[in-house]
N, CA, C and O atoms as a printed pandas DataFrame, in Angstrom:
     atom_number atom_name residue_name chain_id  residue_number  x_coord  y_coord  z_coord
0              1         N          MET        A               1    0.819   -1.190    0.000
1              2        CA          MET        A               1    0.000    0.000    0.000
2              3         C          MET        A               1    0.865    1.257    0.000
3              4         O          MET        A               1    0.568    2.245   -0.671
4              5         N          ARG        A               2    1.947    1.183    0.778
5              6        CA          ARG        A               2    2.815    2.347    0.885
6              7         C          ARG        A               2    3.485    2.648   -0.466
7              8         O          ARG        A               2    3.614    3.816   -0.835
8              9         N          SER        A               3    3.911    1.619   -1.205
9             10        CA          SER        A               3    4.568    1.837   -2.494
10            11         C          SER        A               3    3.600    2.418   -3.522
11            12         O          SER        A               3    3.998    3.207   -4.379
12            13         N          ILE        A               4    2.339    2.031   -3.437
13            14        CA          ILE        A               4    1.332    2.600   -4.332
14            15         C          ILE        A               4    1.161    4.088   -4.046
15            16         O          ILE        A               4    1.027    4.882   -4.978
16            17         N          CYS        A               5    1.163    4.471   -2.793
17            18        CA          CYS        A               5    1.053    5.886   -2.426
18            19         C          CYS        A               5    2.256    6.678   -2.916
19            20         O          CYS        A               5    2.113    7.802   -3.399
20            21         N          VAL        A               6    3.442    6.090   -2.791
21            22        CA          VAL        A               6    4.656    6.763   -3.266
22            23         C          VAL        A               6    4.597    6.938   -4.778
23            24         O          VAL        A               6    4.905    8.016   -5.287
24            25         N          ILE        A               7    4.207    5.896   -5.499
25            26        CA          ILE        A               7    4.101    5.970   -6.956
26            27         C          ILE        A               7    3.046    7.001   -7.363
27            28         O          ILE        A               7    3.265    7.783   -8.289
28            29         N          LEU        A               8    1.913    7.004   -6.677
29            30        CA          LEU        A               8    0.858    7.972   -6.964
30            31         C          LEU        A               8    1.335    9.389   -6.691
31            32         O          LEU        A               8    1.050   10.297   -7.471
32            33         N          ALA        A               9    2.052    9.591   -5.601
33            34        CA          ALA        A               9    2.580   10.913   -5.262
34            35         C          ALA        A               9    3.585   11.373   -6.317
35            36         O          ALA        A               9    3.563   12.539   -6.712
36            37         N          LEU        A              10    4.453   10.496   -6.776
37            38        CA          LEU        A              10    5.412   10.845   -7.828
38            39         C          LEU        A              10    4.698   11.196   -9.129
39            40         O          LEU        A              10    5.065   12.154   -9.810
40            41         N          PHE        A              11    3.676   10.414   -9.465
41            42        CA          PHE        A              11    2.902   10.688  -10.671
42            43         C          PHE        A              11    2.272   12.072  -10.614
43            44         O          PHE        A              11    2.346   12.836  -11.577
44            45         N          ILE        A              12    1.652   12.392   -9.483
45            46        CA          ILE        A              12    1.016   13.713   -9.321
46            47         C          ILE        A              12    2.066   14.811   -9.405
47            48         O          ILE        A              12    1.825   15.845  -10.027
48            49         N          PHE        A              13    3.234   14.604   -8.787
49            50        CA          PHE        A              13    4.304   15.590   -8.830
50            51         C          PHE        A              13    4.754   15.844  -10.271
51            52         O          PHE        A              13    4.967   16.992  -10.662
52            53         N          VAL        A              14    4.898   14.775  -11.058
53            54        CA          VAL        A              14    5.325   14.914  -12.455
54            55         C          VAL        A              14    4.266   15.642  -13.271
55            56         O          VAL        A              14    4.600   16.513  -14.075
56            57         N          VAL        A              15    2.998   15.302  -13.079
57            58        CA          VAL        A              15    1.917   15.941  -13.836
58            59         C          VAL        A              15    1.835   17.426  -13.492
59            60         O          VAL        A              15    1.699   18.260  -14.387
60            61         N          ILE        A              16    1.914   17.760  -12.227
61            62        CA          ILE        A              16    1.850   19.166  -11.819
62            63         C          ILE        A              16    3.087   19.906  -12.309
63            64         O          ILE        A              16    2.985   21.044  -12.769
64            65         N          GLY        A              17    4.256   19.273  -12.214
65            66        CA          GLY        A              17    5.497   19.907  -12.675
66            67         C          GLY        A              17    5.482   20.183  -14.165
67            68         O          GLY        A              17    6.005   21.202  -14.616
68            69         N          ALA        A              18    4.886   19.285  -14.931
69            70        CA          ALA        A              18    4.815   19.488  -16.381
70            71         C          ALA        A              18    3.950   20.694  -16.721
71            72         O          ALA        A              18    4.203   21.377  -17.714
72            73         N          GLY        A              19    2.946   20.960  -15.917
73            74        CA          GLY        A              19    2.082   22.119  -16.151
74            75         C          GLY        A              19    2.776   23.431  -15.871
75            76         O          GLY        A              19    2.308   24.483  -16.306
76            77         N          CYS        A              20    3.886   23.389  -15.152
77            78        CA          CYS        A              20    4.627   24.601  -14.808
78            79         C          CYS        A              20    5.733   24.912  -15.798
79            80         O          CYS        A              20    6.471   25.878  -15.607
80            81         N          ALA        A              21    5.866   24.122  -16.846
81            82        CA          ALA        A              21    6.918   24.344  -17.833
82            83         C          ALA        A              21    6.724   25.687  -18.520
83            84         O          ALA        A              21    5.594   26.137  -18.711
84            85         N          THR        A              22    7.813   26.315  -18.885
85            86        CA          THR        A              22    7.763   27.598  -19.570
86            87         C          THR        A              22    7.265   27.384  -20.989
87            88         O          THR        A              22    7.827   26.564  -21.715
88            89         N          PRO        A              23    6.226   28.097  -21.403
89            90        CA          PRO        A              23    5.712   27.915  -22.760
90            91         C          PRO        A              23    6.675   28.498  -23.790
91            92         O          PRO        A              23    7.463   29.392  -23.484
92            93         N          THR        A              24    6.600   27.984  -25.000
93            94        CA          THR        A              24    7.404   28.514  -26.094
94            95         C          THR        A              24    6.893   29.908  -26.437
95            96         O          THR        A              24    5.688   30.098  -26.600
96            97         N          PRO        A              25    7.798   30.890  -26.549
97            98        CA          PRO        A              25    7.330   32.237  -26.882
98            99         C          PRO        A              25    6.723   32.263  -28.281
99           100         O          PRO        A              25    7.128   31.489  -29.148
100          101         N          PRO        A              26    5.760   33.142  -28.502
101          102        CA          PRO        A              26    5.151   33.226  -29.835
102          103         C          PRO        A              26    6.162   33.758  -30.841
103          104         O          PRO        A              26    7.110   34.446  -30.462
104          105         N          PRO        A              27    5.970   33.447  -32.115
105          106        CA          PRO        A              27    6.891   33.977  -33.122
106          107         C          PRO        A              27    6.745   35.489  -33.230
107          108         O          PRO        A              27    5.721   36.043  -32.833
108          109         N          PRO        A              28    7.765   36.160  -33.765
109          110        CA          PRO        A              28    7.661   37.610  -33.939
110          111         C          PRO        A              28    6.461   37.973  -34.804
111          112         O          PRO        A              28    5.996   37.170  -35.613
112          113         N          GLU        A              29    5.973   39.182  -34.623
113          114        CA          GLU        A              29    4.845   39.642  -35.430
114          115         C          GLU        A              29    5.313   39.913  -36.852
115          116         O          GLU        A              29    6.509   40.019  -37.122
116          117         N          GLN        A              30    4.350   40.022  -37.749
117          118        CA          GLN        A              30    4.677   40.303  -39.142
118          119         C          GLN        A              30    5.448   41.612  -39.238
119          120         O          GLN        A              30    5.154   42.579  -38.534
120          121         N          GLY        A              31    6.436   41.624  -40.118
121          122        CA          GLY        A              31    7.219   42.829  -40.343
122          123         C          GLY        A              31    8.386   42.979  -39.388
123          124         O          GLY        A              31    9.185   43.903  -39.541
124          125         N          GLN        A              32    8.510   42.100  -38.408
125          126        CA          GLN        A              32    9.622   42.177  -37.478
126          127         C          GLN        A              32   10.809   41.389  -38.001
127          128         O          GLN        A              32   10.680   40.583  -38.922
128          129         N          TYR        A              33   11.955   41.629  -37.408
129          130        CA          TYR        A              33   13.171   40.933  -37.778
130          131         C          TYR        A              33   13.617   40.065  -36.619
131          132         O          TYR        A              33   13.382   40.393  -35.456
132          133         N          ILE        A              34   14.256   38.968  -36.939
133          134        CA          ILE        A              34   14.771   38.078  -35.916
134          135         C          ILE        A              34   16.274   37.930  -36.117
135          136         O          ILE        A              34   16.785   38.135  -37.218
136          137         N          LYS        A              35   16.969   37.578  -35.056
137          138        CA          LYS        A              35   18.407   37.342  -35.119
138          139         C          LYS        A              35   18.628   35.863  -35.385
139          140         O          LYS        A              35   18.014   35.008  -34.746
140          141         N          VAL        A              36   19.506   35.568  -36.331
141          142        CA          VAL        A              36   19.806   34.193  -36.703
142          143         C          VAL        A              36   21.317   34.017  -36.649
143          144         O          VAL        A              36   22.069   34.879  -37.104
144          145         N          GLN        A              37   21.751   32.900  -36.093
145          146        CA          GLN        A              37   23.174   32.599  -36.033
146          147         C          GLN        A              37   23.611   31.996  -37.357
147          148         O          GLN        A              37   23.081   30.967  -37.778
148          149         N          VAL        A              38   24.571   32.628  -38.015
149          150        CA          VAL        A              38   25.141   32.122  -39.266
150          151         C          VAL        A              38   26.631   31.962  -39.008
151          152         O          VAL        A              38   27.373   32.944  -38.972
152          153         N          GLY        A              39   27.061   30.732  -38.831
153          154        CA          GLY        A              39   28.456   30.509  -38.457
154          155         C          GLY        A              39   28.712   31.117  -37.093
155          156         O          GLY        A              39   28.021   30.795  -36.127
156          157         N          GLN        A              40   29.693   31.989  -37.010
157          158        CA          GLN        A              40   29.999   32.659  -35.751
158          159         C          GLN        A              40   29.338   34.032  -35.665
159          160         O          GLN        A              40   29.544   34.755  -34.690
160          161         N          ASN        A              41   28.561   34.394  -36.652
161          162        CA          ASN        A              41   27.950   35.720  -36.702
162          163         C          ASN        A              41   26.452   35.642  -36.464
163          164         O          ASN        A              41   25.805   34.651  -36.801
164          165         N          THR        A              42   25.914   36.699  -35.880
165          166        CA          THR        A              42   24.473   36.829  -35.720
166          167         C          THR        A              42   24.006   37.882  -36.714
167          168         O          THR        A              42   24.536   38.992  -36.747
168          169         N          VAL        A              43   23.014   37.530  -37.524
169          170        CA          VAL        A              43   22.512   38.442  -38.548
170          171         C          VAL        A              43   21.017   38.656  -38.359
171          172         O          VAL        A              43   20.329   37.813  -37.784
172          173         N          SER        A              44   20.521   39.781  -38.845
173          174        CA          SER        A              44   19.096   40.084  -38.790
174          175         C          SER        A              44   18.440   39.637  -40.084
175          176         O          SER        A              44   18.915   39.956  -41.174
176          177         N          VAL        A              45   17.345   38.896  -39.959
177          178        CA          VAL        A              45   16.602   38.474  -41.142
178          179         C          VAL        A              45   15.132   38.771  -40.926
179          180         O          VAL        A              45   14.652   38.730  -39.793
180          181         N          PRO        A              46   14.411   39.068  -41.992
181          182        CA          PRO        A              46   12.994   39.371  -41.831
182          183         C          PRO        A              46   12.205   38.130  -41.464
183          184         O          PRO        A              46   12.463   37.039  -41.974
184          185         N          TRP        A              47   11.247   38.307  -40.579
185          186        CA          TRP        A              47   10.320   37.226  -40.253
186          187         C          TRP        A              47    9.291   37.197  -41.358
187          188         O          TRP        A              47    8.660   38.220  -41.624
188          189         N          PRO        A              48    9.092   36.053  -42.023
189          190        CA          PRO        A              48    8.163   36.020  -43.154
190          191         C          PRO        A              48    6.731   36.313  -42.734
191          192         O          PRO        A              48    6.286   35.888  -41.667
192          193         N          ASN        A              49    6.014   37.041  -43.583
193          194        CA          ASN        A              49    4.620   37.384  -43.295
194          195         C          ASN        A              49    3.689   36.205  -43.476
195          196         O          ASN        A              49    2.654   36.129  -42.813
196          197         N          ASN        A              50    4.033   35.291  -44.354
197          198        CA          ASN        A              50    3.223   34.085  -44.539
198          199         C          ASN        A              50    4.079   33.015  -45.195
199          200         O          ASN        A              50    5.210   33.287  -45.599
200          201         N          GLN        A              51    3.556   31.807  -45.306
201          202        CA          GLN        A              51    4.334   30.698  -45.838
202          203         C          GLN        A              51    4.712   30.917  -47.300
203          204         O          GLN        A              51    5.811   30.542  -47.707
204          205         N          THR        A              52    3.840   31.507  -48.087
205          206        CA          THR        A              52    4.154   31.735  -49.494
206          207         C          THR        A              52    5.333   32.676  -49.628
207          208         O          THR        A              52    6.261   32.425  -50.396
208          209         N          GLN        A              53    5.287   33.762  -48.872
209          210        CA          GLN        A              53    6.373   34.722  -48.945
210          211         C          GLN        A              53    7.672   34.102  -48.429
211          212         O          GLN        A              53    8.750   34.400  -48.944
212          213         N          ALA        A              54    7.573   33.245  -47.418
213          214        CA          ALA        A              54    8.767   32.625  -46.865
214          215         C          ALA        A              54    9.487   31.787  -47.918
215          216         O          ALA        A              54   10.717   31.767  -47.959
216          217         N          SER        A              55    8.735   31.100  -48.764
217          218        CA          SER        A              55    9.366   30.272  -49.779
218          219         C          SER        A              55   10.013   31.119  -50.873
219          220         O          SER        A              55   10.896   30.630  -51.578
220          221         N          ASN        A              56    9.599   32.376  -51.033
221          222        CA          ASN        A              56   10.163   33.266  -52.046
222          223         C          ASN        A              56   11.304   34.115  -51.508
223          224         O          ASN        A              56   11.951   34.825  -52.278
224          225         N          GLN        A              57   11.566   34.062  -50.219
225          226        CA          GLN        A              57   12.606   34.895  -49.634
226          227         C          GLN        A              57   13.977   34.524  -50.180
227          228         O          GLN        A              57   14.255   33.360  -50.471
228          229         N          VAL        A              58   14.814   35.519  -50.311
229          230        CA          VAL        A              58   16.222   35.315  -50.625
230          231         C          VAL        A              58   16.956   35.683  -49.345
231          232         O          VAL        A              58   17.024   36.855  -48.976
232          233         N          THR        A              59   17.497   34.694  -48.679
233          234        CA          THR        A              59   18.142   34.934  -47.388
234          235         C          THR        A              59   19.581   35.389  -47.584
235          236         O          THR        A              59   20.173   35.216  -48.649
236          237         N          MET        A              60   20.118   35.969  -46.534
237          238        CA          MET        A              60   21.517   36.377  -46.570
238          239         C          MET        A              60   22.411   35.166  -46.795
239          240         O          MET        A              60   23.404   35.253  -47.517
240          241         N          GLN        A              61   22.068   34.047  -46.185
241          242        CA          GLN        A              61   22.888   32.847  -46.355
242          243         C          GLN        A              61   22.853   32.362  -47.800
243          244         O          GLN        A              61   23.869   31.903  -48.322
244          245         N          GLN        A              62   21.689   32.460  -48.456
245          246        CA          GLN        A              62   21.621   32.088  -49.870
246          247         C          GLN        A              62   22.526   32.987  -50.702
247          248         O          GLN        A              62   23.217   32.516  -51.605
248          249         N          ILE        A              63   22.521   34.273  -50.396
249          250        CA          ILE        A              63   23.361   35.215  -51.139
250          251         C          ILE        A              63   24.832   34.874  -50.946
251          252         O          ILE        A              63   25.606   34.886  -51.903
252          253         N          VAL        A              64   25.218   34.571  -49.711
253          254        CA          VAL        A              64   26.602   34.169  -49.440
254          255         C          VAL        A              64   26.931   32.881  -50.200
255          256         O          VAL        A              64   27.990   32.773  -50.819
256          257         N          ASP        A              65   26.023   31.913  -50.151
257          258        CA          ASP        A              65   26.254   30.641  -50.853
258          259         C          ASP        A              65   26.398   30.860  -52.349
259          260         O          ASP        A              65   27.303   30.308  -52.975
260          261         N          TRP        A              66   25.515   31.660  -52.924
261          262        CA          TRP        A              66   25.594   31.933  -54.358
262          263         C          TRP        A              66   26.911   32.610  -54.714
263          264         O          TRP        A              66   27.532   32.285  -55.726
264          265         N          THR        A              67   27.332   33.551  -53.878
265          266        CA          THR        A              67   28.597   34.251  -54.115
266          267         C          THR        A              67   29.747   33.253  -54.128
267          268         O          THR        A              67   30.605   33.297  -55.009
268          269         N          LYS        A              68   29.760   32.362  -53.157
269          270        CA          LYS        A              68   30.838   31.370  -53.065
270          271         C          LYS        A              68   30.774   30.350  -54.197
271          272         O          LYS        A              68   31.790   29.753  -54.552
272          273         N          GLN        A              69   29.588   30.149  -54.764
273          274        CA          GLN        A              69   29.430   29.228  -55.888
274          275         C          GLN        A              69   29.795   29.883  -57.217
275          276         O          GLN        A              69   29.818   29.217  -58.252
276          277         N          GLY        A              70   30.080   31.181  -57.194
277          278        CA          GLY        A              70   30.473   31.884  -58.405
278          279         C          GLY        A              70   29.332   32.474  -59.206
279          280         O          GLY        A              70   29.527   32.865  -60.357
280          281         N          VAL        A              71   28.141   32.547  -58.622
281          282        CA          VAL        A              71   27.009   33.179  -59.310
282          283         C          VAL        A              71   27.335   34.664  -59.453
283          284         O          VAL        A              71   27.816   35.289  -58.508
284          285         N          SER        A              72   27.079   35.218  -60.614
285          286        CA          SER        A              72   27.432   36.623  -60.865
286          287         C          SER        A              72   26.572   37.566  -60.030
287          288         O          SER        A              72   25.458   37.231  -59.628
288          289         N          SER        A              73   27.118   38.747  -59.784
289          290        CA          SER        A              73   26.377   39.771  -59.037
290          291         C          SER        A              73   25.073   40.124  -59.745
291          292         O          SER        A              73   24.044   40.332  -59.103
292          293         N          ASP        A              74   25.126   40.191  -61.073
293          294        CA          ASP        A              74   23.910   40.509  -61.836
294          295         C          ASP        A              74   22.823   39.463  -61.609
295          296         O          ASP        A              74   21.651   39.803  -61.445
296          297         N          ASP        A              75   23.216   38.187  -61.600
297          298        CA          ASP        A              75   22.231   37.125  -61.367
298          299         C          ASP        A              75   21.676   37.175  -59.941
299          300         O          ASP        A              75   20.479   36.989  -59.727
300          301         N          ILE        A              76   22.552   37.427  -58.975
301          302        CA          ILE        A              76   22.095   37.524  -57.580
302          303         C          ILE        A              76   21.128   38.694  -57.432
303          304         O          ILE        A              76   20.091   38.565  -56.781
304          305         N          ILE        A              77   21.461   39.824  -58.027
305          306        CA          ILE        A              77   20.591   41.004  -57.963
306          307         C          ILE        A              77   19.245   40.696  -58.616
307          308         O          ILE        A              77   18.202   41.097  -58.099
308          309         N          SER        A              78   19.258   39.994  -59.737
309          310        CA          SER        A              78   17.994   39.616  -60.396
310          311         C          SER        A              78   17.141   38.743  -59.485
311          312         O          SER        A              78   15.924   38.912  -59.417
312          313         N          ARG        A              79   17.778   37.816  -58.789
313          314        CA          ARG        A              79   17.046   36.943  -57.868
314          315         C          ARG        A              79   16.459   37.736  -56.699
315          316         O          ARG        A              79   15.336   37.474  -56.266
316          317         N          ILE        A              80   17.217   38.697  -56.197
317          318        CA          ILE        A              80   16.722   39.545  -55.108
318          319         C          ILE        A              80   15.509   40.332  -55.583
319          320         O          ILE        A              80   14.489   40.384  -54.897
320          321         N          LYS        A              81   15.620   40.942  -56.750
321          322        CA          LYS        A              81   14.515   41.746  -57.280
322          323         C          LYS        A              81   13.276   40.897  -57.534
323          324         O          LYS        A              81   12.156   41.346  -57.291
324          325         N          ALA        A              82   13.466   39.678  -58.020
325          326        CA          ALA        A              82   12.326   38.801  -58.299
326          327         C          ALA        A              82   11.615   38.382  -57.013
327          328         O          ALA        A              82   10.395   38.219  -57.003
328          329         N          ALA        A              83   12.373   38.209  -55.933
329          330        CA          ALA        A              83   11.780   37.764  -54.662
330          331         C          ALA        A              83   11.168   38.918  -53.875
331          332         O          ALA        A              83   10.293   38.704  -53.036
332          333         N          ASN        A              84   11.628   40.143  -54.145
333          334        CA          ASN        A              84   11.143   41.330  -53.443
334          335         C          ASN        A              84   11.182   41.143  -51.911
335          336         O          ASN        A              84   10.174   41.335  -51.230
336          337         N          PRO        A              85   12.357   40.767  -51.385
337          338        CA          PRO        A              85   12.465   40.531  -49.940
338          339         C          PRO        A              85   12.569   41.831  -49.155
339          340         O          PRO        A              85   12.598   42.913  -49.742
340          341         N          ARG        A              86   12.625   41.730  -47.854
341          342        CA          ARG        A              86   12.821   42.883  -46.968
342          343         C          ARG        A              86   14.027   42.585  -46.089
343          344         O          ARG        A              86   14.083   41.559  -45.411
344          345         N          TYR        A              87   14.988   43.500  -46.112
345          346        CA          TYR        A              87   16.189   43.353  -45.301
346          347         C          TYR        A              87   16.308   44.542  -44.353
347          348         O          TYR        A              87   15.875   45.652  -44.661
348          349         N          SER        A              88   16.889   44.286  -43.227
349          350        CA          SER        A              88   17.251   45.332  -42.277
350          351         C          SER        A              88   18.699   45.065  -41.892
351          352         O          SER        A              88   18.979   44.497  -40.836
352          353         N          LEU        A              89   19.610   45.481  -42.759
353          354        CA          LEU        A              89   21.017   45.164  -42.569
354          355         C          LEU        A              89   21.642   46.062  -41.511
355          356         O          LEU        A              89   21.549   47.288  -41.577
356          357         N          THR        A              90   22.275   45.433  -40.545
357          358        CA          THR        A              90   23.038   46.171  -39.535
358          359         C          THR        A              90   24.465   46.317  -40.041
359          360         O          THR        A              90   24.838   45.720  -41.051
360          361         N          ALA        A              91   25.254   47.109  -39.340
361          362        CA          ALA        A              91   26.669   47.255  -39.696
362          363         C          ALA        A              91   27.376   45.906  -39.621
363          364         O          ALA        A              91   28.239   45.609  -40.448
364          365         N          ASP        A              92   27.016   45.095  -38.642
365          366        CA          ASP        A              92   27.604   43.754  -38.515
366          367         C          ASP        A              92   27.220   42.871  -39.697
367          368         O          ASP        A              92   28.039   42.094  -40.188
368          369         N          ASP        A              93   25.970   42.991  -40.155
369          370        CA          ASP        A              93   25.522   42.218  -41.317
370          371         C          ASP        A              93   26.343   42.583  -42.547
371          372         O          ASP        A              93   26.796   41.707  -43.284
372          373         N          ILE        A              94   26.530   43.869  -42.761
373          374        CA          ILE        A              94   27.281   44.340  -43.937
374          375         C          ILE        A              94   28.730   43.873  -43.865
375          376         O          ILE        A              94   29.297   43.430  -44.864
376          377         N          ALA        A              95   29.325   43.974  -42.682
377          378        CA          ALA        A              95   30.710   43.512  -42.516
378          379         C          ALA        A              95   30.805   42.009  -42.783
379          380         O          ALA        A              95   31.750   41.550  -43.425
380          381         N          PHE        A              96   29.834   41.249  -42.297
381          382        CA          PHE        A              96   29.803   39.802  -42.533
382          383         C          PHE        A              96   29.716   39.511  -44.027
383          384         O          PHE        A              96   30.465   38.682  -44.543
384          385         N          LEU        A              97   28.794   40.197  -44.731
385          386        CA          LEU        A              97   28.632   39.968  -46.172
386          387         C          LEU        A              97   29.925   40.281  -46.921
387          388         O          LEU        A              97   30.324   39.540  -47.820
388          389         N          LYS        A              98   30.574   41.377  -46.547
389          390        CA          LYS        A              98   31.831   41.749  -47.213
390          391         C          LYS        A              98   32.909   40.693  -46.967
391          392         O          LYS        A              98   33.646   40.328  -47.883
392          393         N          ARG        A              99   32.997   40.205  -45.730
393          394        CA          ARG        A              99   33.985   39.159  -45.414
394          395         C          ARG        A              99   33.732   37.884  -46.216
395          396         O          ARG        A              99   34.662   37.132  -46.510
396          397         N          GLN        A             100   32.476   37.648  -46.563
397          398        CA          GLN        A             100   32.117   36.449  -47.328
398          399         C          GLN        A             100   32.290   36.641  -48.832
399          400         O          GLN        A             100   32.074   35.712  -49.610
400          401         N          GLY        A             101   32.685   37.861  -49.240
401          402        CA          GLY        A             101   32.955   38.118  -50.646
402          403         C          GLY        A             101   31.772   38.639  -51.446
403          404         O          GLY        A             101   31.854   38.732  -52.670
404          405         N          VAL        A             102   30.665   38.983  -50.774
405          406        CA          VAL        A             102   29.496   39.520  -51.478
406          407         C          VAL        A             102   29.858   40.912  -52.019
407          408         O          VAL        A             102   30.435   41.731  -51.304
408          409         N          SER        A             103   29.519   41.163  -53.267
409          410        CA          SER        A             103   29.908   42.422  -53.911
410          411         C          SER        A             103   29.153   43.615  -53.315
411          412         O          SER        A             103   28.069   43.477  -52.748
412          413         N          GLN        A             104   29.761   44.771  -53.465
413          414        CA          GLN        A             104   29.144   46.005  -52.974
414          415         C          GLN        A             104   27.810   46.264  -53.677
415          416         O          GLN        A             104   26.865   46.750  -53.056
416          417         N          ARG        A             105   27.735   45.940  -54.967
417          418        CA          ARG        A             105   26.472   46.138  -55.703
418          419         C          ARG        A             105   25.346   45.294  -55.121
419          420         O          ARG        A             105   24.213   45.763  -55.007
420          421         N          VAL        A             106   25.652   44.050  -54.752
421          422        CA          VAL        A             106   24.633   43.182  -54.160
422          423         C          VAL        A             106   24.217   43.731  -52.793
423          424         O          VAL        A             106   23.030   43.771  -52.472
424          425         N          ILE        A             107   25.188   44.148  -51.999
425          426        CA          ILE        A             107   24.876   44.706  -50.674
426          427         C          ILE        A             107   24.010   45.949  -50.820
427          428         O          ILE        A             107   23.049   46.121  -50.070
428          429         N          GLU        A             108   24.333   46.818  -51.772
429          430        CA          GLU        A             108   23.529   48.026  -51.990
430          431         C          GLU        A             108   22.109   47.670  -52.430
431          432         O          GLU        A             108   21.149   48.333  -52.037
432          433         N          THR        A             109   21.980   46.633  -53.239
433          434        CA          THR        A             109   20.649   46.183  -53.655
434          435         C          THR        A             109   19.864   45.689  -52.446
435          436         O          THR        A             109   18.681   45.999  -52.302
436          437         N          MET        A             110   20.520   44.922  -51.578
437          438        CA          MET        A             110   19.853   44.440  -50.368
438          439         C          MET        A             110   19.394   45.615  -49.502
439          440         O          MET        A             110   18.287   45.606  -48.963
440          441         N          GLN        A             111   20.256   46.623  -49.375
441          442        CA          GLN        A             111   19.905   47.793  -48.554
442          443         C          GLN        A             111   18.705   48.547  -49.134
443          444         O          GLN        A             111   17.963   49.192  -48.393
444          445         N          ALA        A             112   18.516   48.469  -50.438
445          446        CA          ALA        A             112   17.397   49.160  -51.074
446          447         C          ALA        A             112   16.075   48.475  -50.761
447          448         O          ALA        A             112   15.020   49.095  -50.890
448          449         N          TYR        A             113   16.108   47.203  -50.351
449          450        CA          TYR        A             113   14.900   46.451  -50.034
450          451         C          TYR        A             113   14.671   46.437  -48.530
451          452         O          TYR        A             113   14.908   45.438  -47.850
452          453         N          LYS        A             114   14.204   47.574  -48.034
453          454        CA          LYS        A             114   13.938   47.704  -46.593
454          455         C          LYS        A             114   12.513   47.397  -46.287
455          456         O          LYS        A             114   12.105   47.455  -45.128
């Protein structure tokens, strides 16, 4: 009888403890930016307004990848314009892009899409 009480008490403790867990915070509101870790750098990226727009986004990491793959600046700029993304580049973001070899023209195009 005593072991059943102990087991029941542990069960109740676990159930009550689970109810006290910290909930996951809601995602940022539309139009907000979130910080994302890219390698050793933290960059600001737009939070997508909906799933369709999210699939059309051109991320900073994609731009870096394309640059490293040898895609021309003109092609990258065309892709940015076609996706019509929103960027909020910080000084750290710009320095990161430059270190990754992204051209000044591409960075200026990104800055134009605020």
